N, C-alpha and C positions, 0 to 999 in steps of 0.2 A: 502405610501411614496412613488411620485414620484419619486425620487433618492434619490441614496447614494455615500458620497465619500467618500471615506476612502483612509488612507497613512500610509504607513509604509512600513519596512525595516525587510525582513522576516529570520528571524532566521533557521541555519539548520538542529536546532531539529525539527523544523515546518512540514520544506521542506520535510526536507525524512517522516513524520509521512504521510504529504501528495501523495507522491509519492506513498507511502508505499498502501494509499486507494485505490487508481487502481482496483489492485487484492479482494479484500475485495467484500463481496459479499453485497446485500441489506441490510439495515437492523440489518448488524450488529453492536455491540454497540461501540464500536472504534477501527475499522479498517486500523487506521494508529501502531497502536502499537503495537509489538511482542505478541503474541499470547503463553503462555509458559502451558496452558493447552493443549492448541495443539498436542506441538511440544512433552511434557508430555508424549501425549495417544502415539505418534510416538515414540517413545525410548521404550516403554515400548512392542509394540507390536513385537520392536525388537527382544527387548530380548525370549517375552515369543515366537517366530521363532526360536528364536537357540538355547536355550530351548526344542523345542523339538524334532528338528532335532538329536539334539543333545540325548537324551534319546529312536530316534526311532534308531538311531544309539546303541545303550547298545541293546536294545529290539535286533533286527537283527545282533545280532554281533557272532551269531556263523553260520548264516545263508550266506550260498555258494552262494544266488540269490544276497543280496547288499553288497560291500564292507567297513567297516562301513568306510574306510580316505574316500572314495568319500562325506562320506555323510557329516565329516567333514570339507573337502574344497569345498562341496557346501554351510554351512552354511558362512567359513567365505568369501568366495565370497558376497553370499549376501546383508552379510553386510562392503565389502570395497562396493559393488557398490553403497550401501545406501550411505557413510562418501561420497562418491567421488561425489556424483552426486549432498548430500547437499553441498556442495564446490563449485559444479560454481555454483547452484542454489545461493548464496550468494556475491561469488565474479564477478559474475554479476552485482543484486543488490547494491553493494555496487557500482561498475564501472559506473553504471544508476546516482545515486543517486549522485555520486562524482563531473559529470559534471553538471547536473542539478543545484548542489551549487555551482560549477564554474561561470555559467551560470548568476545568482541571481547574484552574488557576484559584479562583472563585471558592472551590473543594476545597485548594487544600490539602493534606497529608490524607492518601486511602492507605486504612483496613480492609484489608481481604481474610477474610476464614471462608478452606472449599475443606466439605467433609462433601463423602460420597452419592448424599439424596440430594445438596444443596450449596449454593458460593451467598455469603453472605456481603456485602459490601456496604463500610460507609467511611462518611466522611464528614467534613463542621457541617453538611447543606441537608445531607441526606441519611438515611438511612431504610437499605430492600434488602431481600431473599429473594435470589436466580434457583428456578433447577432447572438441572442441566439441559431441559430438553430446549433451553434457550440457548444454549451455548451452538452456535455453527458450525465452528472449527475451531482448530487449536493450533496457531504456528510455533515455528518457534525460532526466534530473529538470532544471529550471533552473542547477541546478551540479554535478549528478557524472550517473553514469552506471550505471548497473547493468543488473546480469547474473543473470537469475534462472535458477536450477536447482533445478526440483522447490519446494521449503519453501523453501527457501535460496537468500540474495542476495551476491550482491559489492556494496559500494557504491565506487567510487572517484571519489575527487571531483576538479573542474576544475581545481584548483590542483594536485594530484598529476601530472598531463600530463607527457609530454616538452618543452624549452623548444622552440615555434615552432612546437607541435600545436595546432588546435583542438578541441574538444569533436564538432565534427560530425565532420571528418578522421576519428578515434578510433572515433566510433561507426559509421560506415561502413563502415574496417576492419574491424571485429568483424565487424557484420553479414553483412559479405562473407568474411570466414572461416566466420563461422557456418551459412552455405545450400551451402557448402563445403563440407565437411564431414555434409552429407547427402547 
């Protein structure tokens, strides 16, 4: 196809998934969705570490070399540090996603025209043209295509694609145009 024209109002959930896809490794099946298995593994590793530290405390309880109180506070400090860092990450992620959602709400509906030489992006507040060199990566979600440009994203829901165009075909053409520009 020589051109794709899509128009849509981005949903908050879809925009958040697109924002989260920035950190996802290439080839991850659902980069924009929360990875519950990864979180479970991290929590299991934390619990095993705490368990081992407390068992080490029991083993060396009678030893004068290591004070068991130090081991207990070390384990508690490790847990507290983990929770604080996790909380900071979540708070910062929420703040960035909120900024993107607020901006999308002000812009309203988006109209994107994809051509082999450029992308035109229009909304109620702006109109811009971007060369394919400005696109860093194209990520496919289960229900959308994400174009990553630095720290920004354009999320195109599959429901906005022209009649008869599959998401796979759309992503293949975009990828081909992006690679041709390099």
